N, C-alpha and C positions, 0 to 999 in steps of 0.2 A: 505392577508399577512400583510398589514400595520396595520389593526385592531389587528391582533394577536401580532405583535410587540409592539403595544401600550398597549395591555393587559398585556404583560410580562414586560412592562416598559423597553424595549430595545431601547436605544437612537441610532439615526442615526448619521453617520459622513459624512464628505465630501468625494467625490470620490477621489481616488488616482490621482495625477496630470498627471501620465503617462498612465492612463486608457482611455477607450472609453467613460467614463462619463455616462454609462448606468446603470440601475438597482438601487437597494437599497444597501447602504453601512452601515456597523456596525462593532463593535468590539466584539469578544468573550471574555469570562472572563479572558483569559490570555493576552488580548491586540492584538491578531491577527486580521487584517482587513479582513472582509468577504464581498464579493459582491454577491448579490442575483439577478439573472436575470431570467425572465420568458422566457422559451425556450422549444423546443421539446426535448424529451428524447434522449440522446446521448450515455448513457451507454448500453452495450450489453443486449439483451433480453434473452440470453441463454449463456451457457458456451462458453468461447473463442474457436475459431476454432483451431483444432490441425492438424499438418501435418500428412498426411497418412503414414502408415508404409512403410519403404523402401522395394520395391519389390526385391526379390532375388531368383534365381532358386535353386533347391536342389543341395547341394554340394558346395555352396558358402556362405560366411559369410554375416550377415545382416548389419554390421556397415558400415556407409558411409566412403569413402576414405578421408584421410586428405587433399589431393590435391584438392578435389572437394567440400570441406566443405563450402567454400564461406563465405561471411559476414552475420552476424546475424542482422536482422532488426526487432525491436519490432513492434508488430501489433497495440497495443493501450495501453493507460495508465490503470492500474488496480486500484491502490490506492495510498494514501499518508499517512505517519505516522508522527505525530507531538509529540514533547515533551510537557508535560503539568504539571503545578505545582499542579493540583488537577484533577485526571482522572475522578472520579465520577461526578464532577462539569461539566467537558467538555462534558461528555456523556449526562447529563441532558440538557445542553444548545443546543447541536446539535440535540437532540431528539425533544425538544420543539420548536425550531426555524426553523429547516430545515426538521424535520420529519424523520430523520434517525433512525434506530432501532438497538438496541444492538444485536450483533451476539454472541459473547463470550467474556469472560474476564478471568483474573487471579487476583483475589482480587482487590486491588486498584493499582496494578502495571501496568496493561495494559488492554486496552479494544478495541474492534473491532466493527464497525458499518456498516450496509448495507442499501441500498435504499429500500423503501417500494414497488416499482414497479418492482422489480426483479433486482438483481445486483450480482456481485461477493460477496463472503463471507464478504469482507469489502471494502468499498470505502474510508473510513477514519478511522484511528486508533490513539490512544493516549497512550503514555508511560510516566511513572512517572519521573519527574525531578524537580530540584529546580526552574525552570522557563521555559518559552516558548522556542521553538526552532523547527527546521526542521530536522527530522531524515532521511527519505528516500522517494523517489518515486519508484513505482514498475511498471514494464512494461511486458506485456504479450509477450512471445515468443512461437513458434509453437511446440517445442519438448524439451525433456530433453537434447538431444544433443545440441540444441541451447543455453540452459543454460550454459553448459560447454564450448562450442565454443565461445560464447559471452564473457564469463569471461576470457578465454585464450587470446582472441584478445585484450581486454583491458589491460591485463598484458603486452602483447607484445608492447603496446603503452606507457608503463611506469606507468600505474595505477595498481600497484601490491598490494596495501593495500585493504583489503576487508574480506569477509567471505563467505565460501561455496566452493564447491557445497554441499547442504544438502537438507533436507526436513522438513518443519514445521509440528507441530501437529495441531495448530489452523489455519484453512484455508487449510491445507493439501498440499500446493504447494511446488514444488521443487524450490530451490532458489540458486542464487549466487549474492552477494553484491559487488559493486565496490565503493571505496571511491573517492569522487571528491576532487578538490583542496581546497574546503572550509570546509571539514571535514564531510559533510553529505554523503549519499549513493544513488546509483541507483541500483535497484534490477532487475535482469533477473528472471522472474517468469513463471512457467509452471504448468498448471493443478490445479489451485486454485478451491476450492469449489464454487458452484454457488447456490444462494438462490432465487428460482422463486417467483413471486408475490403471487402465490396461496398456498405457503407452510408456515405453522405455525412453524417457526423455534424456538426451545426452547434454549435460551442462556445457555451455560455451564460456570461454574466457575472452571477453571483448576488450579491444583497445579503449583507452580512456576517452577518446573522442566519440565513441559510440555509447558511453555509459549514461549520457544525458538524453540526447534527442536526435531525431532525423531532421526535423525542420521546426521552426518556431523562432520567437525572439530570443536574443541572448539572455540567459538567466541573470537576474540582478545579483549584485555582490552579496546581499543579505540572505539569499536563498540557501547558502551553504553554512550559515552561521549557527552554531549550537548555542542558543541563548541561555541554556541551563548552566553553562560554564563560562559564558562570555562576560558576566558581570564582574 
């Protein structure tokens, strides 16, 4: 790894003062600090587990009761999407330095990258902006009901701004986004595509109208705002 960083002329930087001071630290072309640590694989080796369908006898409805819906608890992190001033440049950097692979893209507007050893359709994604920033983290939930129930719970807690419920084209997952107090988002995600290690995935280049969603409400204007440079 160090020899490869030297070959690519990637300078190392000091560890973040609040970190555990392990691994190798560097900056990507947008200035984001990256920590590289040798560790066992922690991303799933197969599609995220889904909740079994609700059992119901003939003559009764299949939907769960509202009173018994309970709290939604994400099962694991799926991916992170960052704003980038140059999406193709970010793709090249994370491909060369970290070995991520391009899954799909929409021109130079947005790109999605997966892990070489089997991962969700994307572990990391980039969307065009005038500068770097953090757009959203995405969290696996067990069912499409959990997407809606999680979104509704957040609204009841006062976090009413967001987008969804809907379904993406790229990645195929069902989604609901909730805006946090800093302007970025957390996504409830269900049934995203998975790319196994032994599959030769051919990246697609999608038209702009397919870069957002198949169905769902119109995304709000603030959904695409990079609040880290908007002040």
